[in-house]
N, CA, C and O atoms as a Tripos MOL2 file, in Angstrom:
@<TRIPOS>MOLECULE
protein
  300   299    75     0     0
PROTEIN
NO_CHARGES

@<TRIPOS>ATOM
      1 N         -11.8050   -8.5050    6.4480 N.3       1 LYS1
      2 CA        -12.3610   -9.8170    6.1860 C.3       1 LYS1
      3 C         -11.7870  -10.3500    4.8740 C.2       1 LYS1
      4 O         -11.7210   -9.6310    3.8770 O.2       1 LYS1
      5 N         -11.3780  -11.6060    4.8840 N.am      2 ASP2
      6 CA        -10.8830  -12.2980    3.6880 C.3       2 ASP2
      7 C          -9.7150  -11.5810    3.0180 C.2       2 ASP2
      8 O          -9.6320  -11.5380    1.7900 O.2       2 ASP2
      9 N          -8.8080  -11.0160    3.8260 N.am      3 CYS3
     10 CA         -7.6060  -10.3610    3.2930 C.3       3 CYS3
     11 C          -6.4090  -11.2900    3.4420 C.2       3 CYS3
     12 O          -6.4030  -12.1820    4.2910 O.2       3 CYS3
     13 N          -5.4100  -11.0750    2.6190 N.am      4 CYS4
     14 CA         -4.1570  -11.8170    2.7170 C.3       4 CYS4
     15 C          -3.0130  -10.8120    2.6910 C.2       4 CYS4
     16 O          -2.8600  -10.0580    1.7300 O.2       4 CYS4
     17 N          -2.2130  -10.8050    3.7480 N.am      5 VAL5
     18 CA         -1.0440   -9.9400    3.8290 C.3       5 VAL5
     19 C           0.1610  -10.8660    3.9480 C.2       5 VAL5
     20 O           0.2910  -11.6100    4.9190 O.2       5 VAL5
     21 N           1.0290  -10.8130    2.9630 N.am      6 SER6
     22 CA          2.1600  -11.7420    2.8910 C.3       6 SER6
     23 C           3.4660  -11.0270    3.2010 C.2       6 SER6
     24 O           4.0480  -10.3880    2.3250 O.2       6 SER6
     25 N           3.9260  -11.1290    4.4360 N.am      7 GLY7
     26 CA          5.2360  -10.5900    4.8070 C.3       7 GLY7
     27 C           5.4000   -9.1140    4.5440 C.2       7 GLY7
     28 O           6.4270   -8.6920    4.0130 O.2       7 GLY7
     29 N           4.4070   -8.3180    4.9040 N.am      8 SER8
     30 CA          4.4350   -6.8740    4.6950 C.3       8 SER8
     31 C           4.1410   -6.1570    5.9990 C.2       8 SER8
     32 O           3.7260   -6.7760    6.9780 O.2       8 SER8
     33 N           4.3590   -4.8370    6.0090 N.am      9 VAL9
     34 CA          4.1170   -4.0280    7.2000 C.3       9 VAL9
     35 C           2.9410   -3.0890    6.9280 C.2       9 VAL9
     36 O           2.9630   -2.3070    5.9780 O.2       9 VAL9
     37 N           1.9110   -3.1800    7.7780 N.am     10 ILE10
     38 CA          0.7230   -2.3300    7.6670 C.3      10 ILE10
     39 C           0.6470   -1.5200    8.9570 C.2      10 ILE10
     40 O           0.5760   -2.0980   10.0420 O.2      10 ILE10
     41 N           0.6620   -0.1890    8.8570 N.am     11 THR11
     42 CA          0.6570    0.6750   10.0320 C.3      11 THR11
     43 C          -0.4420    1.7310    9.9040 C.2      11 THR11
     44 O          -0.5400    2.4120    8.8830 O.2      11 THR11
     45 N          -1.2610    1.8610   10.9390 N.am     12 SER12
     46 CA         -2.2960    2.9110   11.0020 C.3      12 SER12
     47 C          -3.1200    2.9820    9.7180 C.2      12 SER12
     48 O          -3.3700    4.0680    9.1940 O.2      12 SER12
     49 N          -3.5350    1.8300    9.2180 N.am     13 SER13
     50 CA         -4.2560    1.7630    7.9510 C.3      13 SER13
     51 C          -5.4730    0.8580    8.0710 C.2      13 SER13
     52 O          -5.5940    0.0810    9.0190 O.2      13 SER13
     53 N          -6.3750    0.9690    7.0940 N.am     14 THR14
     54 CA         -7.5770    0.1400    7.0390 C.3      14 THR14
     55 C          -7.5630   -0.6760    5.7600 C.2      14 THR14
     56 O          -7.3380   -0.1480    4.6710 O.2      14 THR14
     57 N          -7.8100   -1.9780    5.9100 N.am     15 LEU15
     58 CA         -7.9680   -2.8500    4.7480 C.3      15 LEU15
     59 C          -9.4240   -3.2740    4.6960 C.2      15 LEU15
     60 O          -9.9510   -3.8200    5.6650 O.2      15 LEU15
     61 N         -10.0770   -3.0240    3.5650 N.am     16 GLU16
     62 CA        -11.4370   -3.5150    3.3840 C.3      16 GLU16
     63 C         -11.3610   -4.9700    2.9450 C.2      16 GLU16
     64 O         -10.2680   -5.5310    2.8720 O.2      16 GLU16
     65 N         -12.5030   -5.5970    2.6510 N.am     17 LYS17
     66 CA        -12.5120   -7.0360    2.3680 C.3      17 LYS17
     67 C         -11.8660   -7.3830    1.0260 C.2      17 LYS17
     68 O         -11.8370   -6.5830    0.0900 O.2      17 LYS17
     69 N         -11.3490   -8.6190    0.9770 N.am     18 ASN18
     70 CA        -10.7590   -9.1950   -0.2300 C.3      18 ASN18
     71 C          -9.5730   -8.3980   -0.7700 C.2      18 ASN18
     72 O          -9.4620   -8.1780   -1.9770 O.2      18 ASN18
     73 N          -8.6940   -7.9700    0.1250 N.am     19 VAL19
     74 CA         -7.4690   -7.2640   -0.2640 C.3      19 VAL19
     75 C          -6.3130   -8.2570   -0.2250 C.2      19 VAL19
     76 O          -6.2090   -9.0590    0.7030 O.2      19 VAL19
     77 N          -5.4430   -8.2040   -1.2360 N.am     20 TYR20
     78 CA         -4.2480   -9.0420   -1.2590 C.3      20 TYR20
     79 C          -3.0290   -8.1310   -1.3190 C.2      20 TYR20
     80 O          -2.8870   -7.3160   -2.2310 O.2      20 TYR20
     81 N          -2.1580   -8.2840   -0.3350 N.am     21 ILE21
     82 CA         -0.9360   -7.4880   -0.2870 C.3      21 ILE21
     83 C           0.2440   -8.4420   -0.3690 C.2      21 ILE21
     84 O           0.4500   -9.2710    0.5180 O.2      21 ILE21
     85 N           1.0160   -8.3160   -1.4430 N.am     22 SER22
     86 CA          2.1560   -9.1950   -1.6830 C.3      22 SER22
     87 C           3.2930   -8.8930   -0.7030 C.2      22 SER22
     88 O           3.2200   -7.9500    0.0840 O.2      22 SER22
     89 N           4.3310   -9.7080   -0.7690 N.am     23 ALA23
     90 CA          5.4740   -9.5970    0.1440 C.3      23 ALA23
     91 C           6.2440   -8.2840   -0.0260 C.2      23 ALA23
     92 O           6.3010   -7.7010   -1.1090 O.2      23 ALA23
     93 N           6.8260   -7.8530    1.0760 N.am     24 PHE24
     94 CA          7.7310   -6.7020    1.1460 C.3      24 PHE24
     95 C           7.0650   -5.3550    0.8700 C.2      24 PHE24
     96 O           7.7420   -4.4010    0.4840 O.2      24 PHE24
     97 N           5.7490   -5.2660    1.0630 N.am     25 CYS25
     98 CA          5.0440   -3.9920    0.9140 C.3      25 CYS25
     99 C           5.0570   -3.2290    2.2370 C.2      25 CYS25
    100 O           5.2270   -3.8140    3.3060 O.2      25 CYS25
    101 N           4.8770   -1.9320    2.1430 N.am     26 GLU26
    102 CA          4.7240   -1.0800    3.3140 C.3      26 GLU26
    103 C           3.5080   -0.1890    3.0730 C.2      26 GLU26
    104 O           3.4500    0.5440    2.0870 O.2      26 GLU26
    105 N           2.5390   -0.2610    3.9850 N.am     27 VAL27
    106 CA          1.3210    0.5450    3.8830 C.3      27 VAL27
    107 C           1.2040    1.3260    5.1870 C.2      27 VAL27
    108 O           1.1710    0.7350    6.2660 O.2      27 VAL27
    109 N           1.1420    2.6490    5.0890 N.am     28 CYS28
    110 CA          1.1020    3.4850    6.2830 C.3      28 CYS28
    111 C           0.0690    4.6070    6.1130 C.2      28 CYS28
    112 O           0.0380    5.2830    5.0850 O.2      28 CYS28
    113 N          -0.7660    4.7910    7.1270 N.am     29 ASP29
    114 CA         -1.7640    5.8740    7.1410 C.3      29 ASP29
    115 C          -2.6150    5.8910    5.8650 C.2      29 ASP29
    116 O          -2.8400    6.9510    5.2800 O.2      29 ASP29
    117 N          -3.0810    4.7270    5.4410 N.am     30 SER30
    118 CA         -3.8180    4.6160    4.1840 C.3      30 SER30
    119 C          -5.0720    3.7700    4.3490 C.2      30 SER30
    120 O          -5.2540    3.0840    5.3550 O.2      30 SER30
    121 N          -5.9290    3.8340    3.3390 N.am     31 ARG31
    122 CA         -7.1240    2.9930    3.2700 C.3      31 ARG31
    123 C          -7.0550    2.2410    1.9530 C.2      31 ARG31
    124 O          -6.9810    2.8440    0.8820 O.2      31 ARG31
    125 N          -7.0810    0.9180    2.0430 N.am     32 ILE32
    126 CA         -7.0600    0.0740    0.8580 C.3      32 ILE32
    127 C          -8.4650   -0.5020    0.6950 C.2      32 ILE32
    128 O          -8.9050   -1.3230    1.5000 O.2      32 ILE32
    129 N          -9.1570   -0.0700   -0.3450 N.am     33 SER33
    130 CA        -10.5470   -0.4790   -0.5670 C.3      33 SER33
    131 C         -10.6260   -1.9300   -1.0090 C.2      33 SER33
    132 O          -9.6140   -2.5430   -1.3500 O.2      33 SER33
    133 N         -11.8450   -2.4770   -0.9990 N.am     34 GLU34
    134 CA        -12.0380   -3.8920   -1.2830 C.3      34 GLU34
    135 C         -11.5580   -4.2840   -2.6750 C.2      34 GLU34
    136 O         -11.5760   -3.5030   -3.6260 O.2      34 GLU34
    137 N         -11.1290   -5.5420   -2.7370 N.am     35 GLU35
    138 CA        -10.7170   -6.1910   -3.9790 C.3      35 GLU35
    139 C          -9.4800   -5.5680   -4.6260 C.2      35 GLU35
    140 O          -9.3120   -5.6540   -5.8430 O.2      35 GLU35
    141 N          -8.6130   -4.9420   -3.8250 N.am     36 CYS36
    142 CA         -7.3610   -4.3920   -4.3360 C.3      36 CYS36
    143 C          -6.2550   -5.4270   -4.2390 C.2      36 CYS36
    144 O          -6.2720   -6.3000   -3.3710 O.2      36 CYS36
    145 N          -5.2990   -5.3160   -5.1390 N.am     37 ILE37
    146 CA         -4.1190   -6.1750   -5.1300 C.3      37 ILE37
    147 C          -2.8960   -5.2740   -5.1870 C.2      37 ILE37
    148 O          -2.7690   -4.4440   -6.0870 O.2      37 ILE37
    149 N          -1.9960   -5.4400   -4.2260 N.am     38 LEU38
    150 CA         -0.7490   -4.6930   -4.2130 C.3      38 LEU38
    151 C           0.3800   -5.6410   -4.5730 C.2      38 LEU38
    152 O           0.6040   -6.6400   -3.8890 O.2      38 LEU38
    153 N           1.0970   -5.3250   -5.6550 N.am     39 GLY39
    154 CA          2.2280   -6.1480   -6.0760 C.3      39 GLY39
    155 C           3.3820   -6.0240   -5.0980 C.2      39 GLY39
    156 O           3.3980   -5.1170   -4.2660 O.2      39 GLY39
    157 N           4.3310   -6.9130   -5.1900 N.am     40 GLY40
    158 CA          5.4500   -6.9700   -4.2590 C.3      40 GLY40
    159 C           6.2430   -5.6800   -4.1690 C.2      40 GLY40
    160 O           6.4210   -4.9690   -5.1580 O.2      40 GLY40
    161 N           6.7140   -5.3930   -2.9720 N.am     41 SER41
    162 CA          7.6000   -4.2550   -2.6740 C.3      41 SER41
    163 C           6.9730   -2.8900   -2.9280 C.2      41 SER41
    164 O           7.6950   -1.9270   -3.1860 O.2      41 SER41
    165 N           5.6380   -2.7820   -2.8600 N.am     42 CYS42
    166 CA          4.9550   -1.4880   -2.9900 C.3      42 CYS42
    167 C           5.1220   -0.6810   -1.7070 C.2      42 CYS42
    168 O           5.2930   -1.2360   -0.6220 O.2      42 CYS42
    169 N           5.0690    0.6070   -1.8530 N.am     43 LYS43
    170 CA          5.0500    1.5060   -0.7010 C.3      43 LYS43
    171 C           3.8660    2.4530   -0.8960 C.2      43 LYS43
    172 O           3.8150    3.2060   -1.8680 O.2      43 LYS43
    173 N           2.9120    2.4050    0.0430 N.am     44 ILE44
    174 CA          1.6940    3.2050   -0.0400 C.3      44 ILE44
    175 C           1.6330    4.0630    1.2170 C.2      44 ILE44
    176 O           1.5900    3.5220    2.3230 O.2      44 ILE44
    177 N           1.6260    5.3890    1.0770 N.am     45 PHE45
    178 CA          1.6330    6.3030    2.2040 C.3      45 PHE45
    179 C           0.5290    7.3500    2.0640 C.2      45 PHE45
    180 O           0.3750    7.9560    1.0040 O.2      45 PHE45
    181 N          -0.2370    7.5590    3.1330 N.am     46 ASN46
    182 CA         -1.2390    8.6360    3.1840 C.3      46 ASN46
    183 C          -2.1230    8.6650    1.9410 C.2      46 ASN46
    184 O          -2.2860    9.7100    1.3110 O.2      46 ASN46
    185 N          -2.6930    7.5060    1.5900 N.am     47 THR47
    186 CA         -3.4310    7.3810    0.3290 C.3      47 THR47
    187 C          -4.6950    6.5510    0.5170 C.2      47 THR47
    188 O          -4.7280    5.6360    1.3390 O.2      47 THR47
    189 N          -5.7310    6.8720   -0.2450 N.am     48 ASN48
    190 CA         -6.9160    6.0310   -0.3600 C.3      48 ASN48
    191 C          -6.8320    5.3290   -1.7090 C.2      48 ASN48
    192 O          -6.8650    5.9770   -2.7550 O.2      48 ASN48
    193 N          -6.7250    4.0100   -1.6830 N.am     49 VAL49
    194 CA         -6.6540    3.2280   -2.9170 C.3      49 VAL49
    195 C          -8.0680    2.7660   -3.2590 C.2      49 VAL49
    196 O          -8.7230    2.1130   -2.4470 O.2      49 VAL49
    197 N          -8.5380    3.1030   -4.4560 N.am     50 SER50
    198 CA         -9.9150    2.8340   -4.8800 C.3      50 SER50
    199 C         -10.1880    1.3490   -5.0840 C.2      50 SER50
    200 O          -9.2800    0.5620   -5.3520 O.2      50 SER50
    201 N         -11.4500    0.9890   -4.9520 N.am     51 LYS51
    202 CA        -11.9160   -0.3920   -5.1010 C.3      51 LYS51
    203 C         -11.4080   -1.0160   -6.4000 C.2      51 LYS51
    204 O         -11.4860   -0.4120   -7.4690 O.2      51 LYS51
    205 N         -10.8850   -2.2420   -6.2830 N.am     52 GLY52
    206 CA        -10.4750   -3.0090   -7.4450 C.3      52 GLY52
    207 C          -9.1550   -2.5940   -8.0760 C.2      52 GLY52
    208 O          -8.8040   -3.1000   -9.1410 O.2      52 GLY52
    209 N          -8.4200   -1.6950   -7.4520 N.am     53 THR53
    210 CA         -7.1560   -1.2270   -8.0100 C.3      53 THR53
    211 C          -6.0840   -2.3080   -7.9150 C.2      53 THR53
    212 O          -5.9780   -3.0000   -6.9020 O.2      53 THR53
    213 N          -5.2950   -2.4470   -8.9710 N.am     54 LYS54
    214 CA         -4.1440   -3.3420   -8.9780 C.3      54 LYS54
    215 C          -2.8970   -2.4660   -9.0640 C.2      54 LYS54
    216 O          -2.6680   -1.7860  -10.0640 O.2      54 LYS54
    217 N          -2.1050   -2.4930   -8.0090 N.am     55 VAL55
    218 CA         -0.8930   -1.6750   -7.9430 C.3      55 VAL55
    219 C           0.2920   -2.5230   -8.3970 C.2      55 VAL55
    220 O           0.5070   -3.6210   -7.8840 O.2      55 VAL55
    221 N           1.0480   -2.0200   -9.3430 N.am     56 SER56
    222 CA          2.1920   -2.7500   -9.8920 C.3      56 SER56
    223 C           3.2960   -2.9230   -8.8530 C.2      56 SER56
    224 O           3.4590   -2.0820   -7.9690 O.2      56 SER56
    225 N           4.0600   -4.0200   -8.9600 N.am     57 PRO57
    226 CA          5.1840   -4.2250   -8.0420 C.3      57 PRO57
    227 C           6.1490   -3.0340   -8.0590 C.2      57 PRO57
    228 O           6.3390   -2.3870   -9.0890 O.2      57 PRO57
    229 N           6.7440   -2.7630   -6.9180 N.am     58 ASN58
    230 CA          7.7430   -1.7010   -6.7280 C.3      58 ASN58
    231 C           7.1840   -0.2870   -6.8670 C.2      58 ASN58
    232 O           7.9570    0.6660   -6.9740 O.2      58 ASN58
    233 N           5.8670   -0.1290   -6.8690 N.am     59 SER59
    234 CA          5.2660    1.2030   -6.9600 C.3      59 SER59
    235 C           5.4030    1.9430   -5.6390 C.2      59 SER59
    236 O           5.3980    1.3360   -4.5680 O.2      59 SER59
    237 N           5.5250    3.2570   -5.7290 N.am     60 VAL60
    238 CA          5.5180    4.1260   -4.5460 C.3      60 VAL60
    239 C           4.4140    5.1440   -4.7700 C.2      60 VAL60
    240 O           4.4330    5.8990   -5.7410 O.2      60 VAL60
    241 N           3.4370    5.1530   -3.8450 N.am     61 ILE61
    242 CA          2.2860    6.0500   -3.9780 C.3      61 ILE61
    243 C           2.1230    6.8180   -2.6900 C.2      61 ILE61
    244 O           2.1260    6.2320   -1.6070 O.2      61 ILE61
    245 N           1.9810    8.1390   -2.7980 N.am     62 GLY62
    246 CA          1.7200    8.9700   -1.6380 C.3      62 GLY62
    247 C           2.9490    9.7120   -1.1570 C.2      62 GLY62
    248 O           4.0270    9.6230   -1.7440 O.2      62 GLY62
    249 N           2.7580   10.4470   -0.0730 N.am     63 ASP63
    250 CA          3.7960   11.3150    0.4790 C.3      63 ASP63
    251 C           4.1370   10.8550    1.8870 C.2      63 ASP63
    252 O           3.2620   10.7970    2.7500 O.2      63 ASP63
    253 N           5.3840   10.5330    2.1220 N.am     64 THR64
    254 CA          5.8010   10.0510    3.4410 C.3      64 THR64
    255 C           6.1830   11.1630    4.3880 C.2      64 THR64
    256 O           6.1510   10.9710    5.6030 O.2      64 THR64
    257 N           6.5440   12.3240    3.8640 N.am     65 ASN65
    258 CA          7.1210   13.3950    4.6740 C.3      65 ASN65
    259 C           8.3820   12.9140    5.3790 C.2      65 ASN65
    260 O           8.7480   13.4380    6.4320 O.2      65 ASN65
    261 N           9.0460   11.9170    4.7980 N.am     66 ASP66
    262 CA         10.2790   11.3500    5.3340 C.3      66 ASP66
    263 C          11.4000   11.6920    4.3670 C.2      66 ASP66
    264 O          11.4420   11.1620    3.2570 O.2      66 ASP66
    265 N          12.2860   12.5510    4.7630 N.am     67 SER67
    266 CA         13.3310   13.0200    3.8580 C.3      67 SER67
    267 C          14.3090   11.9250    3.4450 C.2      67 SER67
    268 O          15.0050   12.0690    2.4390 O.2      67 SER67
    269 N          14.3730   10.8300    4.2070 N.am     68 ASP68
    270 CA         15.3000    9.7540    3.8740 C.3      68 ASP68
    271 C          14.7700    8.8070    2.8090 C.2      68 ASP68
    272 O          15.5620    8.1870    2.1000 O.2      68 ASP68
    273 N          13.4470    8.6760    2.6730 N.am     69 SER69
    274 CA         12.8980    7.6480    1.7950 C.3      69 SER69
    275 C          12.8700    8.0520    0.3250 C.2      69 SER69
    276 O          13.0470    7.2060   -0.5520 O.2      69 SER69
    277 N          12.6520    9.3300    0.0480 N.am     70 GLY70
    278 CA         12.5240    9.7700   -1.3210 C.3      70 GLY70
    279 C          11.1540    9.5170   -1.9120 C.2      70 GLY70
    280 O          10.8800    9.9640   -3.0260 O.2      70 GLY70
    281 N          10.2850    8.8170   -1.2070 N.am     71 ALA71
    282 CA          8.9400    8.5190   -1.7070 C.3      71 ALA71
    283 C           8.1290    9.7880   -1.8000 C.2      71 ALA71
    284 O           8.1600   10.6220   -0.8950 O.2      71 ALA71
    285 N           7.4070    9.9370   -2.8850 N.am     72 GLY72
    286 CA          6.5410   11.0870   -3.0630 C.3      72 GLY72
    287 C           7.2900   12.3540   -3.4360 C.2      72 GLY72
    288 O           6.7030   13.4360   -3.4580 O.2      72 GLY72
    289 N           8.5750   12.2340   -3.7270 N.am     73 GLN73
    290 CA          9.3590   13.4090   -4.0770 C.3      73 GLN73
    291 C           9.8200   13.2990   -5.5220 C.2      73 GLN73
    292 O          10.1090   12.2040   -6.0040 O.2      73 GLN73
    293 N           9.8880   14.4200   -6.2040 N.am     74 SER74
    294 CA         10.3830   14.4230   -7.5720 C.3      74 SER74
    295 C          11.8990   14.2980   -7.5650 C.2      74 SER74
    296 O          12.5780   14.8110   -6.6750 O.2      74 SER74
    297 N          12.4090   13.6150   -8.5630 N.am     75 ARG75
    298 CA         13.8720   13.4660   -8.6770 C.3      75 ARG75
    299 C          14.3150   13.9670  -10.0060 C.2      75 ARG75
    300 O          15.5070   13.9350  -10.3120 O.2      75 ARG75
@<TRIPOS>BOND
     1     1     2 1
     2     2     3 1
     3     3     4 2
     4     3     5 am
     5     5     6 1
     6     6     7 1
     7     7     8 2
     8     7     9 am
     9     9    10 1
    10    10    11 1
    11    11    12 2
    12    11    13 am
    13    13    14 1
    14    14    15 1
    15    15    16 2
    16    15    17 am
    17    17    18 1
    18    18    19 1
    19    19    20 2
    20    19    21 am
    21    21    22 1
    22    22    23 1
    23    23    24 2
    24    23    25 am
    25    25    26 1
    26    26    27 1
    27    27    28 2
    28    27    29 am
    29    29    30 1
    30    30    31 1
    31    31    32 2
    32    31    33 am
    33    33    34 1
    34    34    35 1
    35    35    36 2
    36    35    37 am
    37    37    38 1
    38    38    39 1
    39    39    40 2
    40    39    41 am
    41    41    42 1
    42    42    43 1
    43    43    44 2
    44    43    45 am
    45    45    46 1
    46    46    47 1
    47    47    48 2
    48    47    49 am
    49    49    50 1
    50    50    51 1
    51    51    52 2
    52    51    53 am
    53    53    54 1
    54    54    55 1
    55    55    56 2
    56    55    57 am
    57    57    58 1
    58    58    59 1
    59    59    60 2
    60    59    61 am
    61    61    62 1
    62    62    63 1
    63    63    64 2
    64    63    65 am
    65    65    66 1
    66    66    67 1
    67    67    68 2
    68    67    69 am
    69    69    70 1
    70    70    71 1
    71    71    72 2
    72    71    73 am
    73    73    74 1
    74    74    75 1
    75    75    76 2
    76    75    77 am
    77    77    78 1
    78    78    79 1
    79    79    80 2
    80    79    81 am
    81    81    82 1
    82    82    83 1
    83    83    84 2
    84    83    85 am
    85    85    86 1
    86    86    87 1
    87    87    88 2
    88    87    89 am
    89    89    90 1
    90    90    91 1
    91    91    92 2
    92    91    93 am
    93    93    94 1
    94    94    95 1
    95    95    96 2
    96    95    97 am
    97    97    98 1
    98    98    99 1
    99    99   100 2
   100    99   101 am
   101   101   102 1
   102   102   103 1
   103   103   104 2
   104   103   105 am
   105   105   106 1
   106   106   107 1
   107   107   108 2
   108   107   109 am
   109   109   110 1
   110   110   111 1
   111   111   112 2
   112   111   113 am
   113   113   114 1
   114   114   115 1
   115   115   116 2
   116   115   117 am
   117   117   118 1
   118   118   119 1
   119   119   120 2
   120   119   121 am
   121   121   122 1
   122   122   123 1
   123   123   124 2
   124   123   125 am
   125   125   126 1
   126   126   127 1
   127   127   128 2
   128   127   129 am
   129   129   130 1
   130   130   131 1
   131   131   132 2
   132   131   133 am
   133   133   134 1
   134   134   135 1
   135   135   136 2
   136   135   137 am
   137   137   138 1
   138   138   139 1
   139   139   140 2
   140   139   141 am
   141   141   142 1
   142   142   143 1
   143   143   144 2
   144   143   145 am
   145   145   146 1
   146   146   147 1
   147   147   148 2
   148   147   149 am
   149   149   150 1
   150   150   151 1
   151   151   152 2
   152   151   153 am
   153   153   154 1
   154   154   155 1
   155   155   156 2
   156   155   157 am
   157   157   158 1
   158   158   159 1
   159   159   160 2
   160   159   161 am
   161   161   162 1
   162   162   163 1
   163   163   164 2
   164   163   165 am
   165   165   166 1
   166   166   167 1
   167   167   168 2
   168   167   169 am
   169   169   170 1
   170   170   171 1
   171   171   172 2
   172   171   173 am
   173   173   174 1
   174   174   175 1
   175   175   176 2
   176   175   177 am
   177   177   178 1
   178   178   179 1
   179   179   180 2
   180   179   181 am
   181   181   182 1
   182   182   183 1
   183   183   184 2
   184   183   185 am
   185   185   186 1
   186   186   187 1
   187   187   188 2
   188   187   189 am
   189   189   190 1
   190   190   191 1
   191   191   192 2
   192   191   193 am
   193   193   194 1
   194   194   195 1
   195   195   196 2
   196   195   197 am
   197   197   198 1
   198   198   199 1
   199   199   200 2
   200   199   201 am
   201   201   202 1
   202   202   203 1
   203   203   204 2
   204   203   205 am
   205   205   206 1
   206   206   207 1
   207   207   208 2
   208   207   209 am
   209   209   210 1
   210   210   211 1
   211   211   212 2
   212   211   213 am
   213   213   214 1
   214   214   215 1
   215   215   216 2
   216   215   217 am
   217   217   218 1
   218   218   219 1
   219   219   220 2
   220   219   221 am
   221   221   222 1
   222   222   223 1
   223   223   224 2
   224   223   225 am
   225   225   226 1
   226   226   227 1
   227   227   228 2
   228   227   229 am
   229   229   230 1
   230   230   231 1
   231   231   232 2
   232   231   233 am
   233   233   234 1
   234   234   235 1
   235   235   236 2
   236   235   237 am
   237   237   238 1
   238   238   239 1
   239   239   240 2
   240   239   241 am
   241   241   242 1
   242   242   243 1
   243   243   244 2
   244   243   245 am
   245   245   246 1
   246   246   247 1
   247   247   248 2
   248   247   249 am
   249   249   250 1
   250   250   251 1
   251   251   252 2
   252   251   253 am
   253   253   254 1
   254   254   255 1
   255   255   256 2
   256   255   257 am
   257   257   258 1
   258   258   259 1
   259   259   260 2
   260   259   261 am
   261   261   262 1
   262   262   263 1
   263   263   264 2
   264   263   265 am
   265   265   266 1
   266   266   267 1
   267   267   268 2
   268   267   269 am
   269   269   270 1
   270   270   271 1
   271   271   272 2
   272   271   273 am
   273   273   274 1
   274   274   275 1
   275   275   276 2
   276   275   277 am
   277   277   278 1
   278   278   279 1
   279   279   280 2
   280   279   281 am
   281   281   282 1
   282   282   283 1
   283   283   284 2
   284   283   285 am
   285   285   286 1
   286   286   287 1
   287   287   288 2
   288   287   289 am
   289   289   290 1
   290   290   291 1
   291   291   292 2
   292   291   293 am
   293   293   294 1
   294   294   295 1
   295   295   296 2
   296   295   297 am
   297   297   298 1
   298   298   299 1
   299   299   300 2
@<TRIPOS>SUBSTRUCTURE
     1 LYS1         2 RESIDUE 1 A LYS
     2 ASP2         6 RESIDUE 1 A ASP
     3 CYS3        10 RESIDUE 1 A CYS
     4 CYS4        14 RESIDUE 1 A CYS
     5 VAL5        18 RESIDUE 1 A VAL
     6 SER6        22 RESIDUE 1 A SER
     7 GLY7        26 RESIDUE 1 A GLY
     8 SER8        30 RESIDUE 1 A SER
     9 VAL9        34 RESIDUE 1 A VAL
    10 ILE10       38 RESIDUE 1 A ILE
    11 THR11       42 RESIDUE 1 A THR
    12 SER12       46 RESIDUE 1 A SER
    13 SER13       50 RESIDUE 1 A SER
    14 THR14       54 RESIDUE 1 A THR
    15 LEU15       58 RESIDUE 1 A LEU
    16 GLU16       62 RESIDUE 1 A GLU
    17 LYS17       66 RESIDUE 1 A LYS
    18 ASN18       70 RESIDUE 1 A ASN
    19 VAL19       74 RESIDUE 1 A VAL
    20 TYR20       78 RESIDUE 1 A TYR
    21 ILE21       82 RESIDUE 1 A ILE
    22 SER22       86 RESIDUE 1 A SER
    23 ALA23       90 RESIDUE 1 A ALA
    24 PHE24       94 RESIDUE 1 A PHE
    25 CYS25       98 RESIDUE 1 A CYS
    26 GLU26      102 RESIDUE 1 A GLU
    27 VAL27      106 RESIDUE 1 A VAL
    28 CYS28      110 RESIDUE 1 A CYS
    29 ASP29      114 RESIDUE 1 A ASP
    30 SER30      118 RESIDUE 1 A SER
    31 ARG31      122 RESIDUE 1 A ARG
    32 ILE32      126 RESIDUE 1 A ILE
    33 SER33      130 RESIDUE 1 A SER
    34 GLU34      134 RESIDUE 1 A GLU
    35 GLU35      138 RESIDUE 1 A GLU
    36 CYS36      142 RESIDUE 1 A CYS
    37 ILE37      146 RESIDUE 1 A ILE
    38 LEU38      150 RESIDUE 1 A LEU
    39 GLY39      154 RESIDUE 1 A GLY
    40 GLY40      158 RESIDUE 1 A GLY
    41 SER41      162 RESIDUE 1 A SER
    42 CYS42      166 RESIDUE 1 A CYS
    43 LYS43      170 RESIDUE 1 A LYS
    44 ILE44      174 RESIDUE 1 A ILE
    45 PHE45      178 RESIDUE 1 A PHE
    46 ASN46      182 RESIDUE 1 A ASN
    47 THR47      186 RESIDUE 1 A THR
    48 ASN48      190 RESIDUE 1 A ASN
    49 VAL49      194 RESIDUE 1 A VAL
    50 SER50      198 RESIDUE 1 A SER
    51 LYS51      202 RESIDUE 1 A LYS
    52 GLY52      206 RESIDUE 1 A GLY
    53 THR53      210 RESIDUE 1 A THR
    54 LYS54      214 RESIDUE 1 A LYS
    55 VAL55      218 RESIDUE 1 A VAL
    56 SER56      222 RESIDUE 1 A SER
    57 PRO57      226 RESIDUE 1 A PRO
    58 ASN58      230 RESIDUE 1 A ASN
    59 SER59      234 RESIDUE 1 A SER
    60 VAL60      238 RESIDUE 1 A VAL
    61 ILE61      242 RESIDUE 1 A ILE
    62 GLY62      246 RESIDUE 1 A GLY
    63 ASP63      250 RESIDUE 1 A ASP
    64 THR64      254 RESIDUE 1 A THR
    65 ASN65      258 RESIDUE 1 A ASN
    66 ASP66      262 RESIDUE 1 A ASP
    67 SER67      266 RESIDUE 1 A SER
    68 ASP68      270 RESIDUE 1 A ASP
    69 SER69      274 RESIDUE 1 A SER
    70 GLY70      278 RESIDUE 1 A GLY
    71 ALA71      282 RESIDUE 1 A ALA
    72 GLY72      286 RESIDUE 1 A GLY
    73 GLN73      290 RESIDUE 1 A GLN
    74 SER74      294 RESIDUE 1 A SER
    75 ARG75      298 RESIDUE 1 A ARG
């Protein structure tokens, strides 16, 4: 309810109310709690984002188990 998703991909995830997801984000297998804001180009995988969290643009949070992405892996 009352969410805004701007040109992003949301897969197998739950958005609670008043969530704003900026452009070019990818959210997979996650729960985004109410009143969260995701900055542009974020990648959120297998994560519960707490109420009221503001995620900075270009952030990568969680583990994809995808060897090609590099997300969630130390470099």
